[in-house]
C-alpha positions as CSV (number, residue, x, y, z in Angstrom):
1,M,2.5,86.3,4.0
2,A,2.0,83.0,2.2
3,K,-1.2,82.7,0.2
4,N,-2.5,79.3,1.3
5,S,-6.0,79.6,-0.1
6,I,-8.2,81.8,-2.3
7,R,-9.3,83.6,0.8
8,D,-5.7,84.8,1.4
9,F,-5.3,86.5,-2.0
10,S,-4.9,90.2,-2.0
11,A,-6.9,92.7,-4.2
12,T,-3.5,94.2,-5.0
13,A,-2.0,92.2,-7.8
14,A,1.6,92.9,-6.8
15,S,1.1,91.4,-3.3
16,N,0.2,88.0,-4.7
17,T,3.7,86.4,-4.8
18,D,2.9,82.8,-4.2
19,I,0.2,80.2,-4.3
20,Q,0.5,77.8,-1.3
21,S,4.3,78.5,-1.1
22,V,4.8,78.1,-4.8
23,D,6.8,81.1,-6.0
24,I,5.0,83.2,-8.7
25,D,6.9,86.4,-8.1
26,E,8.7,88.2,-11.0
27,N,11.4,86.1,-12.7
28,C,10.1,82.9,-11.1
29,A,10.8,79.5,-12.7
30,A,8.4,78.3,-15.4
31,S,7.6,75.3,-13.3
32,G,6.4,77.6,-10.5
33,I,3.7,78.9,-12.8
34,N,2.6,75.4,-13.7
35,N,2.5,74.3,-10.1
36,A,0.7,77.4,-8.9
37,I,-2.0,76.9,-11.5
38,R,-2.5,73.3,-10.3
39,E,-2.8,74.5,-6.7
40,L,-5.3,77.2,-7.7
41,M,-7.4,74.7,-9.6
42,A,-7.5,72.4,-6.5
43,D,-8.7,75.3,-4.4
44,L,-11.5,76.1,-6.9
45,A,-12.5,72.4,-6.7
46,D,-12.8,72.7,-2.9
47,V,-15.0,75.8,-3.3
48,N,-17.2,74.0,-5.8
49,A,-17.6,71.1,-3.5
50,G,-18.6,73.4,-0.6
51,T,-15.7,72.3,1.6
52,V,-14.1,75.7,1.5
53,A,-16.0,79.0,1.6
54,M,-14.9,82.0,-0.4
55,T,-15.3,84.4,2.6
56,N,-15.9,84.0,6.3
57,P,-17.5,82.1,8.0
58,S,-15.2,79.4,6.4
59,A,-16.1,75.8,6.2
60,D,-13.5,74.8,8.7
61,S,-15.1,77.2,11.3
62,L,-18.4,75.3,11.3
63,S,-19.0,73.2,14.4
64,T,-20.7,69.8,14.2
65,D,-23.5,70.8,16.6
66,T,-24.7,74.0,14.8
67,I,-27.4,71.9,13.0
68,S,-28.9,69.2,15.1
69,E,-31.1,66.7,13.2
70,K,-33.8,65.0,15.2
71,T,-36.7,62.7,14.3
72,S,-39.5,64.2,12.3
73,G,-41.7,64.3,15.4
74,S,-39.1,66.3,17.3
75,G,-38.1,68.6,14.4
76,V,-34.8,70.1,13.5
77,T,-32.8,72.6,15.6
78,I,-30.7,75.2,13.8
79,D,-28.6,77.6,15.9
80,S,-30.9,76.8,18.9
81,V,-34.1,77.5,16.9
82,L,-36.5,74.5,16.8
83,L,-38.3,74.0,13.5
84,K,-41.2,71.7,14.3
85,D,-44.5,70.8,12.5
86,G,-44.2,73.8,10.2
87,A,-43.8,76.3,13.0
88,L,-41.1,77.7,15.2
89,G,-41.3,75.4,18.2
90,S,-41.1,77.6,21.3
91,I,-42.9,80.5,19.7
92,A,-45.5,78.5,17.7
93,S,-48.4,80.0,19.6
94,A,-47.2,83.5,19.1
95,V,-46.8,82.9,15.3
96,A,-50.3,81.4,15.2
97,A,-51.8,84.4,17.0
98,H,-50.2,86.8,14.5
99,L,-51.4,84.8,11.5
100,T,-55.0,85.7,12.3
101,S,-54.1,89.1,10.9
102,I,-51.4,90.8,8.9
103,N,-50.4,94.3,10.0
104,G,-53.6,94.5,11.9
105,G,-55.7,93.7,8.9
106,Q,-58.1,90.8,8.3
107,I,-57.3,87.7,6.4
108,G,-59.9,86.8,3.8
109,G,-63.6,87.5,4.0
110,N,-66.8,85.8,5.2
111,R,-65.3,85.2,8.7
112,N,-68.1,87.0,10.4
113,L,-71.2,84.8,10.9
114,I,-73.2,87.9,11.9
115,I,-75.3,89.8,9.3
116,N,-75.4,93.6,9.8
117,G,-73.0,93.6,12.7
118,A,-72.0,97.2,11.9
119,M,-75.7,98.2,12.2
120,T,-75.8,99.8,8.7
121,I,-79.1,98.3,7.4
122,N,-82.4,99.5,8.8
123,Q,-85.1,98.7,6.3
124,R,-88.0,98.9,8.8
125,G,-87.0,102.3,10.4
126,T,-87.7,103.3,14.0
127,Q,-90.1,101.1,16.0
128,T,-91.9,102.6,19.0
129,G,-93.7,101.1,22.0
130,V,-92.1,97.7,21.4
131,Y,-90.7,94.9,23.5
132,T,-91.3,91.5,21.9
133,N,-91.6,89.8,18.5
134,T,-90.1,93.0,16.9
135,Y,-87.3,93.6,14.5
136,G,-85.8,97.1,14.2
137,L,-82.4,97.1,12.6
138,D,-82.2,94.1,10.3
139,R,-81.4,90.7,11.8
140,F,-81.6,91.9,15.4
141,G,-84.9,91.2,17.1
142,L,-86.5,91.8,20.5
143,G,-88.2,89.2,22.7
144,G,-89.7,89.8,26.1
145,S,-92.4,89.8,28.7
146,G,-93.3,92.5,31.2
147,S,-94.5,96.1,31.3
148,Q,-91.3,97.5,29.7
149,R,-91.6,99.4,26.4
150,L,-88.9,100.6,24.1
151,T,-88.1,102.8,21.1
152,Y,-85.9,100.8,18.8
153,S,-83.9,102.8,16.4
154,Q,-80.6,103.3,14.4
155,S,-78.2,105.7,16.0
156,T,-75.0,107.5,15.0
157,T,-73.6,107.3,18.6
158,V,-70.6,105.0,18.1
159,P,-67.3,104.2,19.8
160,S,-64.7,106.8,18.7
161,G,-62.0,105.8,16.2
162,Q,-63.3,102.2,15.6
163,G,-64.6,102.6,12.1
164,F,-68.3,102.4,12.8
165,S,-70.9,105.0,11.8
166,N,-74.0,103.4,13.2
167,S,-75.2,101.6,16.3
168,L,-78.4,99.8,17.5
169,K,-80.2,101.9,20.1
170,L,-82.8,100.8,22.6
171,D,-84.4,103.6,24.5
172,V,-86.6,102.7,27.5
173,T,-89.9,104.6,27.3
174,T,-91.9,102.6,29.9
175,A,-89.8,101.1,32.8
176,D,-90.3,97.8,34.5
177,T,-89.2,98.3,38.1
178,S,-91.1,95.5,39.6
179,V,-89.8,92.5,37.7
180,A,-92.1,89.5,37.9
181,A,-90.6,86.0,37.9
182,S,-91.5,85.4,34.2
183,D,-90.4,88.9,33.0
184,Y,-87.5,89.2,30.7
185,E,-86.0,91.3,27.8
186,I,-83.5,90.0,25.3
187,L,-82.0,91.2,22.0
188,S,-81.3,88.3,19.6
189,H,-79.6,87.5,16.3
190,R,-80.8,84.3,14.7
191,F,-79.0,81.9,12.4
192,E,-80.2,79.3,9.8
193,G,-79.0,75.8,10.6
194,Q,-77.6,75.2,7.1
195,D,-75.2,78.1,7.6
196,L,-73.6,76.5,10.7
197,Q,-72.7,73.0,9.5
198,H,-69.0,73.9,9.4
199,L,-69.1,74.2,13.2
200,K,-69.3,70.4,13.4
201,Y,-71.7,70.5,16.4
202,G,-72.7,67.0,17.5
203,T,-69.2,65.7,17.0
204,S,-66.0,65.5,19.0
205,G,-64.6,68.1,16.7
206,A,-67.2,70.8,17.5
207,K,-65.5,74.1,17.0
208,S,-65.3,77.0,19.5
209,L,-66.7,80.4,18.6
210,T,-65.5,83.9,19.6
211,L,-67.9,86.7,19.9
212,Q,-66.9,90.4,20.0
213,F,-69.0,93.5,20.2
214,W,-69.0,97.1,21.3
215,V,-71.6,97.9,24.0
216,R,-72.8,101.0,25.9
217,S,-75.1,100.2,28.8
218,P,-76.7,102.6,31.3
219,K,-76.0,100.0,34.0
220,T,-72.8,98.9,35.6
221,G,-72.3,95.3,36.7
222,I,-73.0,91.9,35.2
223,H,-74.6,91.4,31.8
224,I,-75.2,88.1,30.1
225,V,-74.7,87.1,26.5
226,E,-75.5,83.5,25.4
227,I,-75.6,81.0,22.6
228,Q,-78.9,79.1,22.4
229,H,-78.7,75.8,20.5
230,A,-82.3,75.7,19.2
231,D,-82.2,72.0,18.0
232,A,-80.7,70.7,21.3
233,G,-82.5,73.0,23.7
234,Y,-79.2,73.8,25.4
235,I,-77.7,77.2,26.3
236,N,-74.2,78.5,26.8
237,P,-74.1,81.8,28.8
238,Q,-71.2,84.1,29.3
239,P,-71.1,87.1,31.7
240,Y,-69.5,90.4,30.9
241,T,-69.1,93.2,33.3
242,I,-69.8,96.9,32.4
243,A,-67.3,99.0,34.3
244,S,-68.7,102.5,33.6
245,A,-72.3,103.4,32.8
246,N,-73.0,105.1,29.4
247,T,-69.4,104.4,28.2
248,W,-68.5,102.4,25.2
249,Q,-66.8,99.1,26.1
250,K,-65.5,96.3,23.9
251,V,-66.4,92.7,24.9
252,E,-64.8,89.5,23.7
253,V,-66.0,86.0,24.8
254,T,-65.3,82.5,23.6
255,F,-67.9,79.7,23.6
256,D,-66.9,76.0,23.4
257,G,-68.5,73.9,20.7
258,Y,-71.4,71.6,21.6
259,Q,-70.5,67.9,21.0
260,T,-73.7,66.1,21.8
261,T,-76.4,67.3,19.3
262,A,-75.9,68.4,15.7
263,I,-77.4,71.5,14.2
264,T,-80.1,70.5,11.7
265,D,-79.0,71.2,8.1
266,D,-82.0,73.2,6.8
267,N,-83.3,76.7,6.6
268,T,-84.9,76.7,10.0
269,L,-83.6,78.2,13.2
270,G,-80.2,76.6,14.2
271,F,-79.2,78.8,17.1
272,L,-79.3,82.3,18.5
273,I,-77.1,84.9,20.1
274,N,-79.0,86.5,23.0
275,W,-78.1,89.7,24.8
276,W,-80.0,89.8,28.1
277,L,-81.3,93.1,29.3
278,M,-83.7,92.1,32.1
279,A,-84.3,88.7,33.8
280,G,-86.9,87.7,36.3
281,S,-86.3,85.0,38.8
282,N,-87.4,82.2,36.4
283,Y,-84.2,82.9,34.5
284,S,-81.8,84.4,37.1
285,S,-82.4,82.6,40.5
286,G,-79.8,79.9,39.8
287,T,-76.0,79.9,39.5
288,L,-74.2,81.0,36.4
289,T,-71.3,78.9,35.2
290,A,-69.5,80.7,32.4
291,N,-69.1,78.8,29.1
292,N,-71.1,75.8,30.3
293,W,-73.7,74.1,28.1
294,H,-76.9,73.4,30.1
295,N,-80.7,73.3,29.8
296,T,-81.5,74.7,33.3
297,T,-83.6,77.8,32.8
298,V,-82.9,79.4,36.2
299,N,-79.2,79.4,35.4
300,R,-79.4,81.3,32.2
301,A,-79.1,84.9,33.4
302,A,-78.0,84.8,37.1
303,G,-76.7,88.2,38.1
304,Q,-78.1,90.1,35.1
305,V,-78.8,93.8,35.9
306,N,-82.1,95.4,34.9
307,V,-81.5,97.7,31.9
308,M,-85.3,98.2,31.8
309,D,-85.6,99.9,35.2
310,S,-85.7,103.6,34.2
311,T,-86.9,105.7,31.3
312,S,-83.5,107.4,31.3
313,N,-81.9,104.2,30.2
314,E,-80.4,103.8,26.7
315,F,-78.6,100.7,25.5
316,Y,-76.3,100.7,22.4
317,L,-74.7,97.9,20.4
318,T,-72.4,97.8,17.4
319,G,-69.4,96.0,15.9
320,V,-70.8,92.5,16.4
321,Q,-68.7,89.7,15.1
322,L,-69.0,85.9,15.6
323,E,-66.2,83.8,14.1
324,V,-64.8,80.3,14.4
325,G,-61.9,79.8,16.8
326,G,-60.6,81.2,20.0
327,T,-59.2,84.5,18.7
328,A,-61.1,87.7,17.9
329,T,-59.8,89.2,14.7
330,E,-60.2,92.6,13.1
331,F,-63.8,93.4,12.5
332,E,-64.9,92.4,9.0
333,H,-66.5,95.5,7.3
334,R,-68.7,94.6,4.4
335,S,-70.1,96.9,1.6
336,I,-73.6,98.3,2.0
337,G,-74.7,96.3,-1.1
338,D,-73.4,93.0,0.3
339,E,-75.0,93.6,3.7
340,L,-78.3,94.7,2.3
341,A,-78.5,91.6,0.0
342,R,-77.9,89.3,3.0
343,C,-80.7,91.1,5.0
344,K,-83.2,90.9,2.1
345,R,-83.2,87.1,2.4
346,Y,-85.2,87.6,5.5
347,F,-87.1,90.9,4.9
348,Q,-87.9,93.1,1.9
349,I,-89.7,96.3,1.2
350,L,-92.0,95.5,-1.8
351,S,-93.7,98.7,-2.9
352,D,-94.4,102.2,-1.9
353,E,-97.1,102.8,-4.5
354,A,-100.6,101.4,-4.7
355,Y,-101.4,98.9,-7.4
356,S,-104.8,99.3,-8.8
357,G,-106.9,97.0,-11.0
358,T,-109.7,94.5,-10.6
359,G,-110.3,90.8,-11.3
360,N,-108.1,88.0,-12.3
361,T,-106.8,89.6,-15.4
362,N,-105.1,92.5,-13.5
363,Y,-102.2,91.5,-11.4
364,L,-98.7,92.5,-10.3
365,Q,-95.9,90.0,-10.5
366,W,-93.1,90.3,-8.0
367,W,-89.8,88.5,-8.0
368,F,-88.0,88.5,-4.7
369,S,-84.4,89.6,-5.1
370,P,-82.7,87.8,-3.7
371,E,-84.8,84.7,-3.0
372,M,-86.1,84.7,0.5
373,R,-85.4,82.2,3.2
374,A,-89.0,80.7,3.0
375,T,-92.4,81.7,1.8
376,P,-92.8,85.2,3.3
377,T,-95.7,86.7,5.1
378,I,-96.9,89.7,3.0
379,S,-98.2,92.8,4.7
380,G,-100.1,95.8,3.3
381,D,-103.5,96.2,1.6
382,V,-103.8,92.9,-0.2
383,T,-107.5,92.4,-0.8
384,G,-107.6,91.5,-4.5
385,T,-109.6,88.5,-5.8
386,A,-108.9,85.8,-8.3
387,D,-111.6,83.5,-9.6
388,G,-114.0,84.7,-7.0
389,T,-111.7,83.7,-4.1
390,N,-110.2,86.3,-1.8
391,K,-106.4,85.9,-2.1
392,Q,-103.5,87.9,-0.8
393,F,-101.1,86.5,-3.2
394,A,-100.4,83.4,-5.3
395,Q,-97.2,81.5,-5.7
396,R,-95.7,80.3,-8.9
397,Y,-93.8,77.1,-9.7
398,N,-94.3,75.9,-6.1
399,S,-91.3,78.1,-5.2
400,G,-92.8,80.4,-2.5
401,N,-89.6,82.1,-1.7
402,S,-88.9,83.3,-5.2
403,H,-92.1,84.8,-6.8
404,A,-95.5,86.2,-5.8
405,I,-98.5,87.5,-7.7
406,F,-100.7,90.2,-6.3
407,Y,-104.2,90.6,-7.8
408,G,-106.1,93.7,-8.6
409,G,-106.7,96.1,-5.7
410,S,-103.6,94.9,-3.8
411,N,-101.0,97.2,-2.3
412,P,-98.3,94.9,-0.9
413,T,-95.6,96.7,1.2
414,K,-93.4,94.1,3.0
415,A,-92.3,90.5,2.8
416,D,-91.2,88.9,6.0
417,A,-89.3,85.6,6.2
418,E,-87.5,86.0,9.5
419,L,-86.6,83.0,11.5
């Protein structure tokens, strides 16, 4: 067989008797060796230029339509795969979805806007006989009106195999079975406006938000969760349906961004996430349109079941995550230290021992760590005096969220700067 190119050469030396029909067999003419070397050098030049491949597929087997160049807007097609705008054209959405996680794990940190979403921090302990203006687990507060009363506590009842050790528990101890028009019960998480500026509310680029949580309700049927834009006075409700009573269920809902009114860039209330538990006709007699921003009170909680209608009812919540975009990613677990520090911006336990002393010369200095959101309300026995004037505490350096002084006879216990 004639050896017409490098690809034809044999690994057995004795089988290589010619180079492109130039005889190089034993006893060949000297000129044959010279001519063979020239042919071989020409072949090597073709390989170097890329016009001939060393092995298959060979250059002469390439078809002209394997690589199809298009405009930059259309992209480039290689073997029927479209490369466009940095993604694989026809499967761009699938690639984008997978890029929210790698092997099921989260990408980066600080995605979750919720503080204490795993219900690990409970500085206040169990609260009994409550229904409104009450925090139990840190950052989750109750609001309501009516005859219902609750025990609010931290529980170890959690969804199996989800990585959570704690949940928020609301146990109905006094039921409201005759719900007046103005009666309601909600569980809320509140946000400072300055933490939400990246949402671009009040602009055409307002970002959507996805909320996920695990819930266990004693009632089947429609439940309502909403975003309440405090600065605009607008609300965006979403229904979720509990399929089985007293069974853990994961919920995921997405809220469109609000383009009309910005969130004020300061340390005051920007917006809330509200979980409805009971709604009188003032809040439920209208028509609910999911993911619709409005300011019509009667449309807020249409169809909401009454979780407050029996003392046998227990409501649980955990795994709460709110993140930018339309995809719910893996829950972002934070360390206890990190989560506690975030919670202490709003509430701190100050002391469990009495401070004794009298007069202006005896005082206790307390530095808030971390600094609190605003000048806190101090609770406990704070009856000390300074310069003949009854004072609970005095601030230093006009920085009420950083430092307090307690005068003789005081026994401060808590500092509260909740929204």
